[in-house]
DRENGU-947137 format. One record per residue (C-alpha): residue in one letter; x negated, z negated, y negated. Coordinates in steps of 0.5 Angstrom, whole numbers, padded with zeros to 4 digits, always signed. Each point is the difference from the previous one (the first is absolute). Example, Ala and Ser with C-alpha at 12.3 -4.5 7.8 and 13.67 -1.06 7.14 Angstrom:
A-0025-0016+0009;S-0002+0002-0007;
END
This chain:
M-0150-0228-0117;S+0004-0004+0005;N-0002+0004+0006;S-0007-0002-0001;K+0001-0008+0000;K-0003-0004+0006;L-0005+0006+0001;S-0007+0000-0002;I-0003+0005-0005;N-0003+0005+0005;Q+0008+0000+0003;W+0003+0002-0007;A+0002+0007-0002;L-0006+0004-0003;E+0003+0000-0007;D+0001-0008+0001;R-0007-0001+0001;P-0004-0003-0006;R-0007+0001+0004;E+0001+0007+0001;K+0003+0001-0007;L-0007-0003-0003;L-0004+0005+0005;S+0004+0006-0002;K+0002-0001-0007;G-0005-0006-0003;S+0000-0007-0001;R+0003+0001-0007;E+0006+0003+0003;L+0002-0006+0003;T+0005-0006-0003;N-0003-0007+0000;A+0005-0001+0005;E-0003+0005+0005;L-0007-0002-0002;L+0002-0007+0002;A+0003+0002+0007;I-0006+0003+0002;L-0003-0006-0001;L+0005-0004+0004;G+0000+0005+0005;S+0007-0002+0003;G+0006-0003-0002;S+0004-0005+0004;T+0005+0000+0005;T+0006+0002-0005;E-0004+0004-0005;S-0005+0005-0001;A-0007-0001-0003;V+0002+0005-0006;D+0007-0004-0001;L-0004-0007+0001;S-0005+0003-0006;K+0006+0002-0004;R+0003-0007+0000;I-0006-0003-0001;M-0002+0004-0006;K+0007-0001-0003;V-0001-0007+0000;Y-0006+0001-0004;N+0004+0005-0005;D-0005+0006+0003;D-0005-0003-0005;L-0007-0001+0003;S-0002-0005-0005;E+0006-0005+0003;F-0002+0002+0007;F-0007-0001-0001;R+0002-0007-0001;A+0003-0001+0006;S-0004-0005+0005;I+0000+0000+0008;T+0006-0005+0000;D+0004+0004-0005;L-0001+0006+0005;Q+0002-0003+0006;K+0006-0002-0002;F+0002+0007+0001;K+0003+0001+0007;G-0005+0005+0004;V-0006-0003-0004;G-0004-0004+0004;E-0007-0003-0001;A-0004+0006+0002;K+0004+0005-0005;S+0000-0005-0006;V-0008-0001+0001;T-0001+0008+0000;I+0005+0000-0006;M-0004-0005-0004;A-0007+0003+0002;A+0003+0007-0003;I+0002-0004-0006;E-0007-0003-0001;L-0004+0007+0001;A+0005+0003-0006;K-0002-0006-0004;R-0007+0000+0001;Y+0000+0008-0001;V+0003-0001-0007;A-0005-0006-0002;A-0006+0004+0002;N+0002+0006-0003;G+0002-0003-0007;E-0007-0004+0001;K-0004+0007+0000;I+0003+0002-0006;P-0004-0002-0007;M+0006-0003-0004;F+0000-0001-0007;V+0005-0005-0004;R+0003+0004-0006;I+0007-0002+0001;P+0003-0006+0004;E+0003+0005+0005;D-0008+0002+0002;A-0001-0008+0002;Y+0007+0000+0004;R-0002+0006+0004;A-0007-0003+0001;I+0003-0006+0003;L+0006+0002+0003;P-0003+0002+0007;T-0003-0007+0000;L+0006-0004-0001;I+0006+0005+0003;G+0004-0003+0005;L-0002-0007-0001;K+0004-0006+0002;H-0004-0005-0004;E-0003+0000-0007;E-0007+0002-0002;F-0004+0000-0006;W-0005+0005-0001;I-0005+0002-0006;L-0002+0007-0002;C-0007+0000-0003;L-0001+0005-0005;S-0006+0004-0003;V-0001+0001-0007;S+0003+0007+0001;N+0006-0004+0003;Q-0002+0003+0007;I+0002-0005+0006;I-0007-0003+0003;S+0003-0005+0004;K+0006-0004+0003;Y+0001-0007+0002;K+0005-0004+0003;I+0000-0007-0003;S+0006-0003+0004;Q+0005+0001+0005;G+0007-0004+0000;G+0004-0002-0006;L-0002+0001-0007;T-0002-0007-0003;S-0005-0002-0005;T-0004-0004+0006;T+0000+0007+0004;V-0003+0004-0005;D-0007-0003-0002;L-0003+0003-0006;R-0007-0002+0002;V+0001+0005+0006;I+0002+0005-0004;F-0005+0000-0005;K-0006-0001+0005;K+0002+0007+0003;V+0001+0003-0007;L-0007-0002-0003;A-0003+0002+0007;D+0002+0007-0001;N-0001+0000-0007;A+0007+0002-0001;V+0002+0001-0008;A+0008-0001+0002;I+0004-0002+0005;V+0007+0002+0002;V+0004-0006+0004;C+0005+0002+0005;H+0005-0004+0005;N+0006+0003+0004;H+0007-0002+0001;P+0002+0001+0007;S+0007-0001-0002;G+0000+0006-0004;S+0002-0004-0007;T-0004+0003-0006;T+0002-0007-0004;I-0005-0003-0004;S+0000-0007+0001;T-0002-0006-0004;Q-0006-0001+0005;D-0002+0007+0000;R-0001-0001-0008;Q-0004-0006+0000;I-0005+0002+0005;T-0001+0006-0004;E-0001-0004-0006;R-0005-0004+0004;I-0004+0006+0002;K+0000+0003-0007;S-0002-0006-0003;A-0006-0001+0005;A-0002+0008+0000;K+0000+0000-0008;T-0005-0006+0000;L-0005+0005+0005;D+0001+0006-0004;I+0004+0003+0005;V+0007+0004-0001;L+0006-0001+0004;Y+0003+0007+0000;D+0006-0002+0003;H+0004-0004+0005;I+0004+0004+0005;I+0006-0002+0004;V+0000+0004+0007;T+0006+0002+0004;D+0000+0005+0006;S+0004+0005-0005;T-0002-0002-0007;F-0003-0005-0005;V+0000-0003-0006;S-0006-0001-0005;F-0001-0005-0005;S-0004+0004-0005;E+0006+0005+0000;N+0005-0006-0001;N-0005-0003-0006;L-0001-0006+0004;L-0008+0000-0001;
END
C-alpha cells in the first residue's frame, strides 16, 4: 500500500479504507491493525495509519493482552503517535476493560472448579502491571457473593492483612473463600512467599470455620491453582 503513504485515510483507495470496510462488512471483518488505524486516523509523513498500526501490533505480537498493557509513554515511542492519539487509544482500551468487567459481574458465578474462579477474577486483573490480592467470598452453594481487593503492590505478609480479609468474609456471611493474586510477568511459578501467605490464611480460616477453597495465581492467559497442585 505504498501509494497511500503520506495520505490521510479519506484519500486512500476505497479498498484500503478501514472505515469504509467496517461500514460495508462490519467491525468483525477488520484486523486488529485496521481497527487501531481507525483510532489513529492518520499515520506519519512516511507511513500510513494502517502501516503504522501493523507495525505497532507486530511489536505486541498481535496479542491484545500484550497491547492492553501499553502505557501512553509506550505508545508515544512510535513515530506518528502523539499525545492526542495515545490518549484516544488508552480510552478505547479502558472502555474494553470496563465492558469485560461489567459483563462478568452481571453473571452469577459458582466456583465448582479452579477455572471458574480464574474466569471470575480475570476481568478485574487482566492487563495490570502491578500485583493485586483479591478474595472471592462464597455461599454454601459455592456461589460468588462478593469480591474484595485486599492489597495492591508487592505480595508480602505485611500487605496481606488477615484482619481485613476475615472482617469482610464474616460481614458477608461467607462460608468459603478463594484468594487470588496476579503475576504481571506472566509467570505461574508458586513462590515460597505465596505458600507462606496461603498457609497463614488457611490457618486463620480454619479457626473461624471458613473453608479456603483455593488460591489462584492469575496471568492474562492462564492460571495456577493451589488445590490442583495439592498445596492446600
